[in-house]
C-alpha positions as CSV (number, residue, x, y, z in Angstrom):
1,M,7.0,-10.2,129.6
2,G,8.0,-13.6,130.7
3,V,11.0,-15.2,132.3
4,P,13.2,-17.0,129.6
5,S,13.6,-20.8,130.2
6,F,12.1,-20.5,133.7
7,Y,9.2,-22.9,133.0
8,R,11.5,-25.5,131.4
9,W,13.8,-25.3,134.4
10,L,10.9,-25.6,136.9
11,V,9.4,-28.6,135.2
12,G,12.8,-30.3,134.9
13,K,13.4,-29.8,138.6
14,Y,9.9,-30.5,139.9
15,P,8.1,-32.7,137.2
16,S,5.3,-33.7,139.5
17,I,3.8,-30.2,139.6
18,V,2.7,-30.6,135.9
19,F,0.1,-33.0,134.6
20,P,-2.0,-33.1,131.5
21,A,-5.5,-31.5,131.5
22,K,-8.4,-33.6,130.3
23,E,-10.4,-32.4,127.4
24,D,-13.2,-35.0,127.6
25,E,-16.7,-33.8,127.0
26,W,-18.3,-33.1,130.4
27,T,-21.9,-33.0,131.4
28,T,-23.2,-31.9,134.8
29,A,-25.7,-34.2,136.3
30,P,-28.7,-32.8,138.2
31,G,-27.7,-31.9,141.8
32,D,-24.0,-32.0,140.9
33,A,-21.6,-29.4,142.3
34,G,-20.6,-28.4,138.8
35,G,-17.0,-28.2,137.5
36,G,-15.3,-29.8,134.5
37,P,-13.3,-32.9,133.7
38,N,-10.3,-31.6,135.7
39,G,-12.2,-30.9,138.9
40,V,-14.1,-27.9,140.3
41,Y,-12.7,-24.4,139.6
42,H,-14.7,-21.4,140.8
43,N,-12.8,-18.6,139.0
44,M,-11.1,-18.7,135.6
45,Y,-8.8,-15.9,134.4
46,L,-7.7,-15.5,130.8
47,D,-4.6,-13.5,129.8
48,M,-5.8,-12.8,126.3
49,N,-2.3,-12.0,125.0
50,G,-1.7,-15.7,124.8
51,I,-4.8,-16.2,122.7
52,I,-4.7,-13.2,120.4
53,H,-1.1,-13.7,119.0
54,P,-1.4,-17.4,118.1
55,C,-4.7,-16.7,116.4
56,F,-3.3,-13.6,114.6
57,H,0.1,-14.6,113.4
58,T,0.0,-17.1,110.5
59,H,3.1,-19.0,111.5
60,L,1.8,-19.4,115.0
61,H,-1.8,-20.2,114.1
62,I,-3.2,-23.3,115.8
63,Q,-4.8,-24.2,112.4
64,S,-1.8,-23.5,110.2
65,V,-3.3,-25.4,107.3
66,Y,-5.7,-22.5,106.7
67,P,-4.3,-19.5,108.5
68,P,-6.5,-16.4,108.8
69,T,-6.3,-13.5,106.4
70,T,-8.9,-11.1,107.8
71,F,-9.8,-9.7,111.3
72,D,-13.1,-11.6,111.2
73,E,-11.3,-14.9,110.7
74,V,-9.0,-14.1,113.6
75,F,-11.9,-13.4,115.9
76,Q,-13.6,-16.6,114.8
77,A,-10.4,-18.6,115.7
78,M,-10.3,-16.8,119.1
79,F,-13.9,-17.8,119.8
80,E,-13.3,-21.4,119.1
81,Y,-10.2,-21.4,121.2
82,L,-12.0,-19.7,124.1
83,D,-14.7,-22.3,123.9
84,R,-12.0,-25.0,124.1
85,L,-10.4,-23.5,127.2
86,F,-13.8,-23.0,128.8
87,R,-14.7,-26.7,128.3
88,I,-11.4,-27.7,130.0
89,V,-11.9,-25.6,133.1
90,R,-15.7,-25.1,133.4
91,P,-15.6,-22.3,136.0
92,T,-18.6,-22.2,138.3
93,K,-18.6,-18.6,139.4
94,L,-16.4,-16.2,137.5
95,L,-14.7,-15.7,134.1
96,Y,-12.3,-12.8,133.7
97,L,-10.9,-11.9,130.3
98,A,-7.9,-9.5,130.4
99,V,-6.6,-7.8,127.3
100,D,-3.3,-5.9,127.5
101,G,-3.9,-2.2,127.9
102,V,-1.4,0.7,127.8
103,A,1.9,-0.6,129.2
104,S,4.2,1.0,131.7
105,R,7.0,3.3,130.6
106,A,9.7,0.6,131.0
107,K,7.8,-1.9,129.0
108,M,7.1,0.7,126.3
109,H,10.8,1.1,125.8
110,Q,11.3,-2.6,125.5
111,Q,8.4,-2.9,123.0
112,R,9.7,0.0,120.9
113,S,13.1,-1.5,120.6
114,R,11.7,-4.8,119.6
115,R,9.3,-3.4,117.1
116,F,11.8,-1.1,115.5
117,K,14.1,-4.1,115.0
118,A,11.2,-6.0,113.5
119,A,10.3,-3.1,111.2
120,K,13.9,-2.8,110.0
121,D,14.1,-6.6,109.3
122,A,10.8,-6.3,107.4
123,K,12.0,-3.4,105.3
124,D,15.3,-5.3,104.5
125,A,13.3,-8.3,103.5
126,E,11.0,-6.2,101.3
127,V,14.0,-4.6,99.5
128,E,15.5,-8.1,98.9
129,E,12.2,-9.4,97.6
130,K,11.9,-6.4,95.2
131,L,15.4,-7.1,93.8
132,L,14.6,-10.8,93.3
133,R,11.4,-9.9,91.5
134,E,13.2,-7.5,89.2
135,K,15.9,-10.2,88.5
136,F,13.2,-12.8,87.7
137,R,11.4,-10.4,85.3
138,A,14.7,-9.7,83.6
139,E,15.2,-13.4,83.1
140,G,11.7,-13.7,81.6
141,K,10.3,-15.7,84.5
142,E,6.7,-15.3,85.6
143,V,6.3,-13.4,88.9
144,Q,3.2,-13.7,91.0
145,P,1.7,-10.4,92.4
146,R,2.5,-9.7,96.0
147,Q,-0.4,-10.6,98.3
148,T,-1.3,-8.5,101.2
149,N,-4.1,-8.8,103.8
150,E,-5.4,-7.2,107.0
151,L,-2.9,-9.2,109.0
152,S,0.2,-8.0,107.2
153,D,1.2,-5.7,110.1
154,P,1.3,-7.4,113.6
155,N,1.8,-4.0,115.2
156,V,-1.9,-3.5,115.1
157,I,-2.1,-5.5,118.3
158,T,-1.5,-2.3,120.3
159,P,-4.0,-0.3,122.4
160,G,-5.6,2.5,120.4
161,T,-5.6,0.8,117.0
162,E,-8.7,-0.1,114.9
163,F,-8.0,-3.8,115.4
164,M,-8.1,-3.5,119.2
165,E,-11.4,-1.5,119.0
166,K,-12.9,-4.3,116.8
167,L,-11.5,-6.9,119.2
168,S,-13.3,-5.3,122.1
169,M,-16.6,-5.3,120.2
170,A,-16.1,-8.9,119.1
171,L,-15.4,-10.1,122.6
172,E,-18.5,-8.3,123.9
173,Y,-20.6,-10.0,121.2
174,Y,-19.0,-13.4,122.1
175,I,-19.7,-13.0,125.8
176,R,-23.3,-11.9,125.3
177,A,-24.0,-14.8,122.9
178,R,-22.6,-17.4,125.3
179,L,-24.5,-16.0,128.3
180,N,-27.7,-16.0,126.3
181,Y,-27.5,-19.3,124.5
182,D,-24.9,-21.6,126.2
183,Q,-26.2,-23.5,129.3
184,A,-22.7,-24.0,130.6
185,W,-22.4,-20.2,131.0
186,K,-25.6,-19.8,133.1
187,G,-25.0,-18.3,136.5
188,I,-21.4,-17.2,135.7
189,K,-20.2,-13.7,136.2
190,V,-18.1,-12.5,133.3
191,I,-15.7,-9.5,133.4
192,L,-14.0,-8.1,130.3
193,S,-11.1,-5.8,130.8
194,D,-10.2,-4.6,127.3
195,A,-7.3,-2.5,126.0
196,N,-9.0,0.7,127.2
197,V,-8.0,-0.3,130.8
198,P,-4.3,0.4,131.3
199,G,-1.9,-2.3,132.4
200,G,-0.8,-5.7,131.3
201,G,-3.4,-8.5,131.3
202,E,-1.7,-10.6,133.9
203,H,-1.3,-7.6,136.3
204,K,-4.9,-6.6,135.9
205,I,-5.9,-10.2,136.8
206,M,-3.7,-10.2,139.9
207,S,-5.0,-6.8,141.0
208,F,-8.5,-8.1,140.7
209,I,-7.6,-11.2,142.9
210,R,-6.0,-9.0,145.5
211,A,-9.0,-6.8,145.6
212,Q,-11.3,-9.8,146.1
213,R,-9.2,-11.0,149.1
214,T,-10.0,-7.8,151.0
215,R,-13.8,-8.4,150.9
216,E,-15.4,-9.7,154.1
217,N,-17.4,-12.5,152.3
218,Y,-14.4,-13.8,150.4
219,D,-14.0,-17.6,150.5
220,P,-10.3,-18.5,151.1
221,N,-10.9,-21.9,149.6
222,T,-11.7,-20.5,146.2
223,H,-10.1,-22.5,143.4
224,H,-8.5,-20.3,140.7
225,C,-7.3,-21.3,137.2
226,L,-5.3,-18.8,135.2
227,Y,-4.5,-19.3,131.5
228,G,-1.4,-17.7,130.1
229,L,1.8,-18.4,128.3
230,D,4.3,-16.2,130.2
231,A,6.4,-17.9,132.8
232,D,6.1,-14.9,135.2
233,L,2.5,-16.0,135.8
234,I,4.0,-18.7,138.0
235,M,5.7,-16.1,140.2
236,L,2.5,-14.0,140.3
237,A,0.4,-17.0,141.3
238,L,2.8,-17.8,144.1
239,A,2.7,-14.2,145.3
240,S,-1.1,-14.2,145.5
241,H,-0.9,-16.5,148.5
242,E,-4.0,-18.4,147.4
243,L,-4.3,-21.9,148.6
244,H,-5.7,-23.3,145.4
245,F,-4.2,-21.8,142.2
246,S,-3.6,-23.6,138.9
247,I,-2.1,-22.4,135.6
248,L,-3.3,-23.7,132.3
249,R,-0.9,-23.4,129.4
250,E,0.2,-25.1,126.2
251,V,3.2,-27.3,125.5
252,C,4.9,-27.0,122.2
253,Y,6.5,-30.1,120.8
254,S,9.8,-29.6,119.0
255,I,10.0,-29.2,115.2
256,C,6.3,-29.6,114.2
257,D,5.2,-27.0,116.7
258,V,2.2,-29.1,117.6
259,I,0.3,-27.3,120.2
260,K,-1.5,-29.3,122.8
261,C,-3.4,-27.5,125.5
262,S,-2.5,-29.6,128.5
263,C,-0.5,-28.4,131.6
264,R,-1.9,-27.5,134.9
265,I,0.4,-26.3,137.7
266,S,-0.9,-26.5,141.2
């Protein structure tokens, strides 16, 4: 669920741990060891929660000029963003996509209180909008009809909903298409842990890493790269005791909310 202001404090105290990730086009020459513009990474892990929400919410959308209005447009935006992240890291062995499943009891209580508050605020805003519309009609002003779309309710980003079922099918389609037609994906093992698997995305990723460490043929020099927006990923990465662990995340710049995919923490 994140640690408020932890990332900002950490970067302010230890600025050298963060540096911009390169997004240059990268081509692998014959006989090359692989990797991308930021070096060789064997495994890449994606906490999909940090991808779904910016592509779903219109005020957070990375292409806010034309925000999505349907589920298909959300999925298309996710595919484009996944391609961008893949080009930055270019994993050579494994890609793990983790979607938040059913949360623990404690987190459920926290989510419920937050969503009940959001629902109350939305209902109050709807009542106020209705009063304003009636006032404008009484004054003889033209009132545009209220527009609704599939993305009107953000609570559909919850395990068990129709949206999450369609999301799982869309991600399966995306993975199959890339494995079959994209040369950069050749030879990579891809694991999708969708909302049907219980647990938060970041915890499913860390459980997978801990399970891999118990194998006899595990290479301790494996280079990991984890994408996610929550600051608690830093603590989880440190607790993994891996020698080579980096975190890829965005940096938001003040008023304009310009999102630049950049930071890597080693």
